[in-house]
MOPAC internal coordinates of N, CA, C and O (Angstrom, degrees):
PM7 1SCF
backbone

  N    0.0000 0     0.00 0     0.00 0    0    0    0
  C    1.4549 1     0.00 0     0.00 0    1    0    0
  C    1.5365 1   111.82 1     0.00 0    2    1    0
  O    1.2310 1   119.82 1   153.79 1    3    2    1
  N    1.3258 1   117.95 1   -26.21 1    3    2    1
  C    1.4613 1   120.20 1  -177.56 1    5    3    2
  C    1.5274 1   110.62 1   -58.31 1    6    5    3
  O    1.2310 1   119.94 1   143.47 1    7    6    5
  N    1.3252 1   117.73 1   -36.53 1    7    6    5
  C    1.4634 1   121.87 1  -175.16 1    9    7    6
  C    1.5255 1   113.33 1   -97.89 1   10    9    7
  O    1.2310 1   119.17 1  -172.00 1   11   10    9
  N    1.3223 1   119.19 1     8.00 1   11   10    9
  C    1.4635 1   119.98 1  -172.36 1   13   11   10
  C    1.5285 1   113.65 1   -56.55 1   14   13   11
  O    1.2310 1   119.21 1   149.74 1   15   14   13
  N    1.3155 1   119.11 1   -30.26 1   15   14   13
  C    1.4677 1   121.25 1   176.68 1   17   15   14
  C    1.5271 1   112.66 1   -98.99 1   18   17   15
  O    1.2310 1   120.71 1   177.77 1   19   18   17
  N    1.3323 1   116.25 1    -2.23 1   19   18   17
  C    1.4701 1   120.92 1  -174.69 1   21   19   18
  C    1.5304 1   110.57 1  -136.73 1   22   21   19
  O    1.2310 1   119.79 1  -135.98 1   23   22   21
  N    1.3074 1   118.00 1    44.02 1   23   22   21
  C    1.4700 1   120.68 1  -175.90 1   25   23   22
  C    1.5275 1   112.36 1   -58.38 1   26   25   23
  O    1.2310 1   120.12 1   150.51 1   27   26   25
  N    1.3223 1   117.38 1   -29.49 1   27   26   25
  C    1.4571 1   120.13 1  -179.89 1   29   27   26
  C    1.5296 1   112.49 1   -68.37 1   30   29   27
  O    1.2310 1   119.53 1   164.27 1   31   30   29
  N    1.3356 1   118.49 1   -15.73 1   31   30   29
  C    1.4695 1   121.99 1   177.25 1   33   31   30
  C    1.5213 1   112.35 1   -90.32 1   34   33   31
  O    1.2310 1   119.81 1   171.11 1   35   34   33
  N    1.3120 1   117.97 1    -8.89 1   35   34   33
  C    1.4657 1   120.92 1  -177.76 1   37   35   34
  C    1.5315 1   113.12 1   -58.44 1   38   37   35
  O    1.2310 1   118.13 1   137.24 1   39   38   37
  N    1.3432 1   121.18 1   -42.76 1   39   38   37
  C    1.4726 1   119.21 1   177.39 1   41   39   38
  C    1.5303 1   112.98 1   -60.36 1   42   41   39
  O    1.2310 1   119.90 1   145.40 1   43   42   41
  N    1.3309 1   117.79 1   -34.60 1   43   42   41
  C    1.4661 1   120.54 1   177.35 1   45   43   42
  C    1.5252 1   109.22 1   -64.82 1   46   45   43
  O    1.2310 1   120.66 1   134.23 1   47   46   45
  N    1.3313 1   116.34 1   -45.77 1   47   46   45
  C    1.4653 1   119.75 1   178.26 1   49   47   46
  C    1.5262 1   111.36 1   -61.25 1   50   49   47
  O    1.2310 1   119.97 1   136.81 1   51   50   49
  N    1.3172 1   117.66 1   -43.19 1   51   50   49
  C    1.4649 1   120.39 1  -179.52 1   53   51   50
  C    1.5231 1   111.34 1   -61.01 1   54   53   51
  O    1.2310 1   120.23 1   139.97 1   55   54   53
  N    1.3387 1   117.18 1   -40.03 1   55   54   53
  C    1.4685 1   120.49 1   176.65 1   57   55   54
  C    1.5261 1   110.55 1   -65.95 1   58   57   55
  O    1.2310 1   120.58 1   138.66 1   59   58   57
  N    1.3234 1   116.50 1   -41.34 1   59   58   57
  C    1.4672 1   121.25 1   178.25 1   61   59   58
  C    1.5269 1   110.23 1   -62.14 1   62   61   59
  O    1.2310 1   120.47 1   130.17 1   63   62   61
  N    1.3075 1   116.70 1   -49.83 1   63   62   61
  C    1.4695 1   121.48 1  -179.70 1   65   63   62
  C    1.5299 1   110.81 1   -58.67 1   66   65   63
  O    1.2310 1   120.43 1   133.62 1   67   66   65
  N    1.3176 1   116.79 1   -46.38 1   67   66   65
  C    1.4644 1   121.07 1   179.16 1   69   67   66
  C    1.5317 1   110.17 1   -59.55 1   70   69   67
  O    1.2310 1   120.26 1   134.25 1   71   70   69
  N    1.3236 1   117.10 1   -45.75 1   71   70   69
  C    1.4603 1   120.99 1   179.52 1   73   71   70
  C    1.5142 1   112.43 1   -62.30 1   74   73   71
  O    1.2310 1   120.33 1   137.56 1   75   74   73
  N    1.3279 1   116.97 1   -42.44 1   75   74   73
  C    1.4672 1   120.62 1   179.18 1   77   75   74
  C    1.5201 1   110.31 1   -64.35 1   78   77   75
  O    1.2310 1   120.19 1   134.05 1   79   78   77
  N    1.3157 1   117.24 1   -45.95 1   79   78   77
  C    1.4716 1   120.08 1  -178.76 1   81   79   78
  C    1.5226 1   111.79 1   -64.15 1   82   81   79
  O    1.2310 1   120.08 1   147.53 1   83   82   81
  N    1.3274 1   117.46 1   -32.47 1   83   82   81
  C    1.4676 1   121.14 1   179.97 1   85   83   82
  C    1.5236 1   112.76 1   -78.28 1   86   85   83
  O    1.2310 1   119.63 1   152.30 1   87   86   85
  N    1.3464 1   118.32 1   -27.70 1   87   86   85
  C    1.4627 1   119.69 1  -171.92 1   89   87   86
  C    1.5218 1   115.72 1  -113.45 1   90   89   87
  O    1.2310 1   119.64 1   165.81 1   91   90   89
  N    1.3196 1   118.29 1   -14.19 1   91   90   89
  C    1.4648 1   119.81 1  -171.11 1   93   91   90
  C    1.5220 1   114.69 1  -111.73 1   94   93   91
  O    1.2310 1   119.53 1  -166.75 1   95   94   93
  N    1.3146 1   118.51 1    13.25 1   95   94   93
  C    1.4606 1   119.97 1   175.70 1   97   95   94
  C    1.5080 1   113.04 1    77.61 1   98   97   95
  O    1.2310 1   121.06 1    32.13 1   99   98   97
  N    1.3298 1   115.58 1  -147.87 1   99   98   97
  C    1.4494 1   122.53 1  -177.18 1  101   99   98
  C    1.5284 1   109.62 1   -74.89 1  102  101   99
  O    1.2310 1   120.40 1   -69.30 1  103  102  101
  N    1.3246 1   116.84 1   110.70 1  103  102  101
  C    1.4570 1   122.49 1  -173.25 1  105  103  102
  C    1.5264 1   109.73 1  -125.18 1  106  105  103
  O    1.2310 1   121.05 1   -44.53 1  107  106  105
  N    1.3195 1   115.59 1   135.47 1  107  106  105
  C    1.4646 1   121.94 1   170.98 1  109  107  106
  C    1.5240 1   107.65 1  -103.88 1  110  109  107
  O    1.2310 1   120.99 1   -35.38 1  111  110  109
  N    1.3152 1   115.71 1   144.62 1  111  110  109
  C    1.4615 1   121.29 1  -179.62 1  113  111  110
  C    1.5202 1   108.33 1  -119.57 1  114  113  111
  O    1.2310 1   121.05 1   -46.93 1  115  114  113
  N    1.3180 1   115.60 1   133.07 1  115  114  113
  C    1.4578 1   120.70 1   178.63 1  117  115  114
  C    1.5302 1   108.59 1  -128.37 1  118  117  115
  O    1.2310 1   121.08 1   -58.87 1  119  118  117
  N    1.3260 1   115.53 1   121.13 1  119  118  117
  C    1.4595 1   121.07 1   177.98 1  121  119  118
  C    1.5229 1   108.21 1   -91.19 1  122  121  119
  O    1.2310 1   121.33 1   -55.08 1  123  122  121
  N    1.3181 1   115.07 1   124.92 1  123  122  121
  C    1.4678 1   121.89 1   178.49 1  125  123  122
  C    1.5209 1   108.28 1  -117.60 1  126  125  123
  O    1.2310 1   120.54 1     1.69 1  127  126  125
  N    1.3006 1   116.57 1  -178.31 1  127  126  125
  C    1.4580 1   120.40 1  -177.81 1  129  127  126
  C    1.5294 1   112.73 1   -64.51 1  130  129  127
  O    1.2310 1   120.29 1   139.10 1  131  130  129
  N    1.3308 1   117.05 1   -40.90 1  131  130  129
  C    1.4690 1   120.17 1  -173.77 1  133  131  130
  C    1.5227 1   114.54 1  -111.97 1  134  133  131
  O    1.2310 1   119.77 1   173.30 1  135  134  133
  N    1.3358 1   118.04 1    -6.70 1  135  134  133
  C    1.4618 1   119.57 1   179.14 1  137  135  134
  C    1.5157 1   110.71 1  -158.79 1  138  137  135
  O    1.2310 1   121.77 1   -19.12 1  139  138  137
  N    1.3182 1   114.22 1   160.88 1  139  138  137
  C    1.4582 1   122.17 1   171.17 1  141  139  138
  C    1.5185 1   105.87 1  -108.75 1  142  141  139
  O    1.2310 1   120.73 1   -59.03 1  143  142  141
  N    1.3266 1   116.21 1   120.97 1  143  142  141
  C    1.4681 1   121.67 1  -173.66 1  145  143  142
  C    1.5110 1   110.94 1  -103.95 1  146  145  143
  O    1.2310 1   121.12 1   -35.27 1  147  146  145
  N    1.3325 1   115.45 1   144.73 1  147  146  145
  C    1.4631 1   123.31 1   178.30 1  149  147  146
  C    1.5267 1   107.80 1  -115.91 1  150  149  147
  O    1.2310 1   120.92 1   -52.52 1  151  150  149
  N    1.3294 1   115.85 1   127.48 1  151  150  149
  C    1.4593 1   122.74 1  -174.65 1  153  151  150
  C    1.5169 1   111.97 1  -125.46 1  154  153  151
  O    1.2310 1   120.73 1   -32.28 1  155  154  153
  N    1.3208 1   116.22 1   147.72 1  155  154  153
  C    1.4611 1   123.58 1   156.38 1  157  155  154
  C    1.5298 1   103.07 1  -116.44 1  158  157  155
  O    1.2310 1   118.89 1    70.10 1  159  158  157
  N    1.3117 1   119.73 1  -109.90 1  159  158  157
  C    1.4788 1   119.20 1   171.41 1  161  159  158
  C    1.5166 1   111.16 1   -66.49 1  162  161  159
  O    1.2310 1   121.08 1   143.44 1  163  162  161
  N    1.3217 1   115.54 1   -36.56 1  163  162  161
  C    1.4602 1   123.43 1  -178.59 1  165  163  162
  C    1.5254 1   108.36 1  -134.97 1  166  165  163
  O    1.2310 1   120.62 1   -11.65 1  167  166  165
  N    1.3026 1   116.42 1   168.35 1  167  166  165
  C    1.4658 1   119.41 1   174.76 1  169  167  166
  C    1.5276 1   108.78 1   -67.89 1  170  169  167
  O    1.2310 1   120.74 1   -49.09 1  171  170  169
  N    1.3252 1   116.18 1   130.91 1  171  170  169
  C    1.4630 1   119.47 1   179.37 1  173  171  170
  C    1.5311 1   112.67 1  -120.14 1  174  173  171
  O    1.2310 1   120.11 1   165.28 1  175  174  173
  N    1.3325 1   117.39 1   -14.72 1  175  174  173
  C    1.4670 1   119.82 1  -179.47 1  177  175  174
  C    1.5227 1   108.94 1  -157.53 1  178  177  175
  O    1.2310 1   121.75 1   -18.41 1  179  178  177
  N    1.3294 1   114.26 1   161.59 1  179  178  177
  C    1.4607 1   120.37 1   177.10 1  181  179  178
  C    1.5219 1   109.08 1  -150.23 1  182  181  179
  O    1.2310 1   121.48 1   -27.17 1  183  182  181
  N    1.3194 1   114.78 1   152.83 1  183  182  181
  C    1.4607 1   122.53 1   172.70 1  185  183  182
  C    1.5180 1   107.02 1  -118.05 1  186  185  183
  O    1.2310 1   120.53 1   -44.22 1  187  186  185
  N    1.3296 1   116.60 1   135.78 1  187  186  185
  C    1.4571 1   120.29 1  -177.53 1  189  187  186
  C    1.5243 1   108.88 1  -155.78 1  190  189  187
  O    1.2310 1   121.45 1     4.65 1  191  190  189
  N    1.3181 1   114.83 1  -175.35 1  191  190  189
  C    1.4592 1   121.35 1   173.63 1  193  191  190
  C    1.5296 1   109.93 1  -112.69 1  194  193  191
  O    1.2310 1   120.90 1  -148.66 1  195  194  193
  N    1.3287 1   115.89 1    31.34 1  195  194  193
  C    1.4520 1   121.91 1   177.19 1  197  195  194
  C    1.5329 1   108.69 1   -56.41 1  198  197  195
  O    1.2310 1   119.72 1   -55.48 1  199  198  197
  N    1.3198 1   118.15 1   124.52 1  199  198  197
  C    1.4690 1   120.36 1  -176.67 1  201  199  198
  C    1.5230 1   112.14 1   -82.97 1  202  201  199
  O    1.2310 1   120.53 1  -100.81 1  203  202  201
  N    1.3253 1   116.59 1    79.19 1  203  202  201
  C    1.4643 1   120.53 1  -175.41 1  205  203  202
  C    1.5306 1   113.18 1   -78.62 1  206  205  203
  O    1.2310 1   120.59 1   175.07 1  207  206  205
  N    1.3139 1   116.47 1    -4.93 1  207  206  205
  C    1.4707 1   121.39 1   173.52 1  209  207  206
  C    1.5231 1   108.12 1  -127.19 1  210  209  207
  O    1.2310 1   120.99 1   -20.57 1  211  210  209
  N    1.3179 1   115.70 1   159.43 1  211  210  209
  C    1.4605 1   119.57 1   173.24 1  213  211  210
  C    1.5227 1   108.90 1   -61.52 1  214  213  211
  O    1.2310 1   120.78 1   -28.56 1  215  214  213
  N    1.3107 1   116.12 1   151.44 1  215  214  213
  C    1.4700 1   122.06 1  -173.52 1  217  215  214
  C    1.5274 1   112.91 1   -54.10 1  218  217  215
  O    1.2310 1   119.99 1   140.16 1  219  218  217
  N    1.3169 1   117.62 1   -39.84 1  219  218  217
  C    1.4654 1   119.31 1  -177.75 1  221  219  218
  C    1.5276 1   113.09 1   -74.16 1  222  221  219
  O    1.2310 1   119.96 1   172.99 1  223  222  221
  N    1.3298 1   117.68 1    -7.01 1  223  222  221
  C    1.4685 1   121.65 1   178.65 1  225  223  222
  C    1.5348 1   112.21 1  -109.29 1  226  225  223
  O    1.2310 1   120.01 1  -179.74 1  227  226  225
  N    1.3409 1   117.58 1     0.26 1  227  226  225
  C    1.4649 1   121.33 1   178.33 1  229  227  226
  C    1.5132 1   109.58 1   -91.65 1  230  229  227
  O    1.2310 1   120.04 1   -48.07 1  231  230  229
  N    1.3333 1   117.53 1   131.93 1  231  230  229
  C    1.4646 1   119.22 1   175.54 1  233  231  230
  C    1.5270 1   109.84 1   -72.47 1  234  233  231
  O    1.2310 1   120.76 1   -16.35 1  235  234  233
  N    1.2935 1   116.15 1   163.65 1  235  234  233
  C    1.4646 1   121.52 1   173.22 1  237  235  234
  C    1.5055 1   106.61 1  -122.88 1  238  237  235
  O    1.2310 1   119.25 1   -59.72 1  239  238  237
  N    1.2913 1   119.04 1   120.28 1  239  238  237
  C    1.4631 1   128.39 1    -2.19 1  241  239  238
  C    1.5339 1   111.06 1   -80.15 1  242  241  239
  O    1.2310 1   121.21 1    -6.40 1  243  242  241
  N    1.3277 1   115.28 1   173.60 1  243  242  241
  C    1.4555 1   119.86 1   173.35 1  245  243  242
  C    1.5241 1   109.13 1  -150.70 1  246  245  243
  O    1.2310 1   121.93 1   -19.64 1  247  246  245
  N    1.3149 1   113.91 1   160.36 1  247  246  245
  C    1.4569 1   122.73 1   174.40 1  249  247  246
  C    1.5243 1   105.78 1  -141.84 1  250  249  247
  O    1.2310 1   120.21 1   -44.64 1  251  250  249
  N    1.3113 1   117.21 1   135.36 1  251  250  249
  C    1.4618 1   120.95 1   176.92 1  253  251  250
  C    1.5182 1   108.40 1   -96.49 1  254  253  251
  O    1.2310 1   120.81 1   -54.59 1  255  254  253
  N    1.3239 1   116.06 1   125.41 1  255  254  253
  C    1.4577 1   122.66 1   178.36 1  257  255  254
  C    1.5224 1   107.22 1  -105.96 1  258  257  255
  O    1.2310 1   120.97 1   -54.45 1  259  258  257
  N    1.3306 1   115.75 1   125.55 1  259  258  257
  C    1.4551 1   122.30 1  -177.79 1  261  259  258
  C    1.5251 1   108.51 1  -118.27 1  262  261  259
  O    1.2310 1   120.66 1   -42.66 1  263  262  261
  N    1.3335 1   116.34 1   137.34 1  263  262  261
  C    1.4672 1   120.28 1  -179.85 1  265  263  262
  C    1.5173 1   109.22 1  -153.82 1  266  265  263
  O    1.2310 1   121.09 1   -21.62 1  267  266  265
  N    1.3274 1   115.52 1   158.38 1  267  266  265
  C    1.4529 1   121.41 1  -179.60 1  269  267  266
  C    1.5152 1   111.95 1  -112.25 1  270  269  267
  O    1.2310 1   120.98 1   -41.59 1  271  270  269
  N    1.3264 1   115.73 1   138.41 1  271  270  269
  C    1.4674 1   122.58 1   177.21 1  273  271  270
  C    1.5243 1   108.97 1  -132.68 1  274  273  271
  O    1.2310 1   120.98 1   -14.83 1  275  274  273
  N    1.3118 1   115.74 1   165.17 1  275  274  273
  C    1.4580 1   121.42 1   177.91 1  277  275  274
  C    1.5107 1   113.27 1   -85.07 1  278  277  275
  O    1.2310 1   120.04 1  -172.10 1  279  278  277
  N    1.3136 1   117.53 1     7.90 1  279  278  277
  C    1.4606 1   123.13 1   179.94 1  281  279  278
  C    1.5285 1   108.13 1  -152.76 1  282  281  279
  O    1.2310 1   119.37 1   -21.06 1  283  282  281
  N    1.3186 1   118.80 1   158.94 1  283  282  281
  C    1.4618 1   120.74 1   176.24 1  285  283  282
  C    1.5378 1   109.88 1   -83.02 1  286  285  283
  O    1.2310 1   120.53 1   -65.14 1  287  286  285
  N    1.3160 1   116.59 1   114.86 1  287  286  285
  C    1.4718 1   121.18 1   179.10 1  289  287  286
  C    1.5264 1   108.61 1   -75.20 1  290  289  287
  O    1.2310 1   120.64 1   -56.40 1  291  290  289
  N    1.3065 1   116.38 1   123.60 1  291  290  289
  C    1.4587 1   119.44 1   179.38 1  293  291  290
  C    1.5210 1   108.85 1   -96.84 1  294  293  291
  O    1.2310 1   121.41 1   -62.60 1  295  294  293
  N    1.3109 1   114.91 1   117.40 1  295  294  293
  C    1.4595 1   121.88 1   179.29 1  297  295  294
  C    1.5185 1   107.73 1  -163.89 1  298  297  295
  O    1.2310 1   120.88 1   -32.45 1  299  298  297
  N    1.3220 1   115.92 1   147.55 1  299  298  297
  C    1.4622 1   120.38 1   175.55 1  301  299  298
  C    1.5221 1   111.09 1   -65.08 1  302  301  299
  O    1.2310 1   120.08 1   160.78 1  303  302  301
  N    1.3216 1   117.44 1   -19.22 1  303  302  301
  C    1.4661 1   121.37 1  -179.54 1  305  303  302
  C    1.5234 1   112.79 1   -74.54 1  306  305  303
  O    1.2310 1   120.32 1   157.61 1  307  306  305
  N    1.3136 1   116.99 1   -22.39 1  307  306  305
  C    1.4651 1   120.95 1  -177.34 1  309  307  306
  C    1.5301 1   108.41 1   -80.88 1  310  309  307
  O    1.2310 1   120.99 1   -60.73 1  311  310  309
  N    1.3322 1   115.71 1   119.27 1  311  310  309
  C    1.4640 1   121.13 1  -177.47 1  313  311  310
  C    1.5156 1   113.39 1   -85.86 1  314  313  311
  O    1.2310 1   120.44 1   159.31 1  315  314  313
  N    1.3138 1   116.76 1   -20.69 1  315  314  313
  C    1.4511 1   119.57 1   178.88 1  317  315  314
  C    1.5123 1   111.04 1  -165.94 1  318  317  315
  O    1.2310 1   121.11 1   -36.21 1  319  318  317
  N    1.3302 1   115.49 1   143.79 1  319  318  317
  C    1.4654 1   122.25 1   176.74 1  321  319  318
  C    1.5173 1   107.40 1  -135.09 1  322  321  319
  O    1.2310 1   120.93 1   -48.63 1  323  322  321
  N    1.3199 1   115.83 1   131.37 1  323  322  321
  C    1.4612 1   120.79 1   173.45 1  325  323  322
  C    1.5190 1   108.20 1  -130.17 1  326  325  323
  O    1.2310 1   120.89 1   -27.84 1  327  326  325
  N    1.3093 1   115.90 1   152.16 1  327  326  325
  C    1.4577 1   121.71 1   178.09 1  329  327  326
  C    1.5361 1   108.23 1  -112.28 1  330  329  327
  O    1.2310 1   120.41 1   -89.87 1  331  330  329
  N    1.3451 1   116.82 1    90.13 1  331  330  329
  C    1.4669 1   119.16 1  -177.14 1  333  331  330
  C    1.5251 1   113.30 1   -73.77 1  334  333  331
  O    1.2310 1   120.34 1   156.14 1  335  334  333
  N    1.3268 1   116.95 1   -23.86 1  335  334  333
  C    1.4617 1   123.14 1  -179.94 1  337  335  334
  C    1.5266 1   107.72 1  -141.74 1  338  337  335
  O    1.2310 1   119.83 1   -21.37 1  339  338  337
  N    1.3207 1   117.93 1   158.63 1  339  338  337
  C    1.4691 1   118.85 1   174.84 1  341  339  338
  C    1.5335 1   110.56 1   -57.98 1  342  341  339
  O    1.2310 1   120.65 1   -43.00 1  343  342  341
  N    1.3009 1   116.37 1   137.00 1  343  342  341
  C    1.4697 1   123.80 1   177.64 1  345  343  342
  C    1.5248 1   113.53 1    62.10 1  346  345  343
  O    1.2310 1   119.80 1  -152.68 1  347  346  345
  N    1.3130 1   117.98 1    27.32 1  347  346  345
  C    1.4660 1   122.48 1   174.11 1  349  347  346
  C    1.5271 1   108.31 1  -141.96 1  350  349  347
  O    1.2310 1   121.11 1   -56.56 1  351  350  349
  N    1.3377 1   115.48 1   123.44 1  351  350  349
  C    1.4507 1   121.38 1   178.91 1  353  351  350
  C    1.5185 1   109.12 1  -120.05 1  354  353  351
  O    1.2310 1   120.93 1   -49.84 1  355  354  353
  N    1.3259 1   115.83 1   130.16 1  355  354  353
  C    1.4591 1   122.19 1   176.39 1  357  355  354
  C    1.5190 1   107.93 1   -97.52 1  358  357  355
  O    1.2310 1   121.26 1   -51.57 1  359  358  357
  N    1.3307 1   115.19 1   128.43 1  359  358  357
  C    1.4682 1   122.38 1  -176.49 1  361  359  358
  C    1.5294 1   110.04 1  -113.69 1  362  361  359
  O    1.2310 1   120.68 1   -35.58 1  363  362  361
  N    1.3229 1   116.30 1   144.42 1  363  362  361
  C    1.4614 1   122.56 1   175.01 1  365  363  362
  C    1.5213 1   108.03 1  -122.93 1  366  365  363
  O    1.2310 1   121.02 1   -54.99 1  367  366  365
  N    1.3254 1   115.66 1   125.01 1  367  366  365
  C    1.4607 1   122.05 1   178.59 1  369  367  366
  C    1.5231 1   108.00 1  -124.49 1  370  369  367
  O    1.2310 1   120.47 1   -57.24 1  371  370  369
  N    1.3107 1   116.70 1   122.76 1  371  370  369
  C    1.4486 1   121.35 1   178.35 1  373  371  370
  C    1.5297 1   108.74 1   -87.74 1  374  373  371
  O    1.2310 1   120.62 1   -54.17 1  375  374  373
  N    1.3245 1   116.42 1   125.83 1  375  374  373
  C    1.4652 1   122.63 1  -177.95 1  377  375  374
  C    1.5217 1   108.04 1  -113.85 1  378  377  375
  O    1.2310 1   120.35 1   -54.89 1  379  378  377
  N    1.3288 1   116.94 1   125.11 1  379  378  377
  C    1.4547 1   121.40 1  -177.56 1  381  379  378
  C    1.5091 1   115.18 1  -117.07 1  382  381  379
  O    1.2310 1   120.63 1   171.35 1  383  382  381
  N    1.3529 1   116.41 1    -8.65 1  383  382  381
  C    1.4619 1   120.34 1  -178.54 1  385  383  382
  C    1.5238 1   109.32 1  -142.06 1  386  385  383
  O    1.2310 1   120.94 1   -27.44 1  387  386  385
  N    1.3248 1   115.81 1   152.56 1  387  386  385
  C    1.4708 1   120.40 1   178.84 1  389  387  386
  C    1.5250 1   111.34 1   -56.21 1  390  389  387
  O    1.2310 1   120.23 1   142.36 1  391  390  389
  N    1.3300 1   117.16 1   -37.64 1  391  390  389
  C    1.4630 1   121.60 1  -177.28 1  393  391  390
  C    1.5251 1   112.45 1   -63.61 1  394  393  391
  O    1.2310 1   120.11 1   161.47 1  395  394  393
  N    1.3268 1   117.39 1   -18.53 1  395  394  393
  C    1.4563 1   120.74 1  -179.63 1  397  395  394
  C    1.5280 1   112.43 1   -80.69 1  398  397  395
  O    1.2310 1   120.42 1   170.04 1  399  398  397
  N    1.3317 1   116.80 1    -9.96 1  399  398  397
  C    1.4660 1   120.79 1   170.86 1  401  399  398
  C    1.5309 1   104.51 1   -86.57 1  402  401  399
  O    1.2310 1   121.01 1  -102.21 1  403  402  401
  N    1.3277 1   115.66 1    77.79 1  403  402  401
  C    1.4554 1   122.68 1  -169.34 1  405  403  402
  C    1.5248 1   111.41 1  -119.46 1  406  405  403
  O    1.2310 1   120.84 1     7.24 1  407  406  405
  N    1.3215 1   115.99 1  -172.76 1  407  406  405
  C    1.4640 1   120.74 1  -176.12 1  409  407  406
  C    1.5306 1   112.04 1   -62.72 1  410  409  407
  O    1.2310 1   119.45 1   146.29 1  411  410  409
  N    1.3174 1   118.66 1   -33.71 1  411  410  409
  C    1.4688 1   119.82 1   178.79 1  413  411  410
  C    1.5305 1   110.74 1   -65.90 1  414  413  411
  O    1.2310 1   120.19 1   129.55 1  415  414  413
  N    1.3263 1   117.24 1   -50.45 1  415  414  413
  C    1.4665 1   120.86 1  -179.90 1  417  415  414
  C    1.5214 1   110.43 1   -63.59 1  418  417  415
  O    1.2310 1   119.73 1   134.15 1  419  418  417
  N    1.3194 1   118.12 1   -45.85 1  419  418  417
  C    1.4669 1   120.77 1   179.81 1  421  419  418
  C    1.5282 1   111.16 1   -66.18 1  422  421  419
  O    1.2310 1   119.99 1   149.56 1  423  422  421
  N    1.3236 1   117.62 1   -30.44 1  423  422  421
  C    1.4639 1   120.67 1   174.87 1  425  423  422
  C    1.5252 1   111.06 1   -64.72 1  426  425  423
  O    1.2310 1   120.62 1   135.82 1  427  426  425
  N    1.3253 1   116.42 1   -44.18 1  427  426  425
  C    1.4637 1   119.37 1   176.44 1  429  427  426
  C    1.5263 1   110.60 1   -61.71 1  430  429  427
  O    1.2310 1   120.56 1   138.76 1  431  430  429
  N    1.3288 1   116.53 1   -41.24 1  431  430  429
  C    1.4636 1   119.83 1  -179.53 1  433  431  430
  C    1.5244 1   111.56 1   -67.20 1  434  433  431
  O    1.2310 1   119.95 1   143.24 1  435  434  433
  N    1.3149 1   117.69 1   -36.76 1  435  434  433
  C    1.4692 1   121.63 1   174.84 1  437  435  434
  C    1.5308 1   109.84 1   -62.97 1  438  437  435
  O    1.2310 1   120.60 1   136.15 1  439  438  437
  N    1.3338 1   116.47 1   -43.85 1  439  438  437
  C    1.4734 1   120.48 1   175.83 1  441  439  438
  C    1.5286 1   111.60 1   -62.56 1  442  441  439
  O    1.2310 1   120.75 1   139.19 1  443  442  441
  N    1.3319 1   116.18 1   -40.81 1  443  442  441
  C    1.4712 1   120.60 1   179.15 1  445  443  442
  C    1.5151 1   110.51 1   -63.14 1  446  445  443
  O    1.2310 1   120.04 1   140.07 1  447  446  445
  N    1.3306 1   117.53 1   -39.93 1  447  446  445
  C    1.4683 1   121.41 1   178.83 1  449  447  446
  C    1.5269 1   109.75 1   -64.70 1  450  449  447
  O    1.2310 1   120.15 1   136.07 1  451  450  449
  N    1.3262 1   117.32 1   -43.93 1  451  450  449
  C    1.4595 1   121.28 1   178.93 1  453  451  450
  C    1.5330 1   110.90 1   -65.34 1  454  453  451
  O    1.2310 1   120.56 1   139.07 1  455  454  453
  N    1.3322 1   116.54 1   -40.93 1  455  454  453
  C    1.4686 1   121.47 1   178.11 1  457  455  454
  C    1.5195 1   110.36 1   -62.26 1  458  457  455
  O    1.2310 1   120.25 1   137.17 1  459  458  457
  N    1.3090 1   117.13 1   -42.83 1  459  458  457
  C    1.4624 1   121.89 1   178.45 1  461  459  458
  C    1.5146 1   111.63 1   -65.92 1  462  461  459
  O    1.2310 1   120.58 1   136.98 1  463  462  461
  N    1.3079 1   116.49 1   -43.02 1  463  462  461
  C    1.4709 1   121.50 1  -179.23 1  465  463  462
  C    1.5108 1   111.59 1   -63.36 1  466  465  463
  O    1.2310 1   120.04 1   148.47 1  467  466  465
  N    1.3249 1   117.54 1   -31.53 1  467  466  465
  C    1.4677 1   121.82 1  -176.75 1  469  467  466
  C    1.5291 1   113.32 1   -79.57 1  470  469  467
  O    1.2310 1   119.85 1   168.74 1  471  470  469
  N    1.3046 1   117.89 1   -11.26 1  471  470  469
  C    1.4800 1   119.99 1  -179.33 1  473  471  470
  C    1.5109 1   111.86 1   -65.92 1  474  473  471
  O    1.2310 1   120.10 1   180.00 1  475  474  473

């Protein structure tokens, strides 16, 4: 039901999920109304349709990948960074193509999983 209005984004999510399961160790997945969350000890990443760009700048399809790191990752790929707590930065990356689920994104997610596990 999560993808019922966004079926064209399902292949992107499947690639993301596969990459996370292959690189981030023991992961639990929880589907909620507005996001799919990835957990180890704590939530370390999420997939959603959060509109982090204006509508005319969002590709179709798209998926927003959110993750937390202990530092602000500087990259043109990062659409938004907020610091909700000291030494914790939440990042939003909009993914519009399967090829964008790549080593850079999966590297950040691996770091996010390790950062979450260390809390």
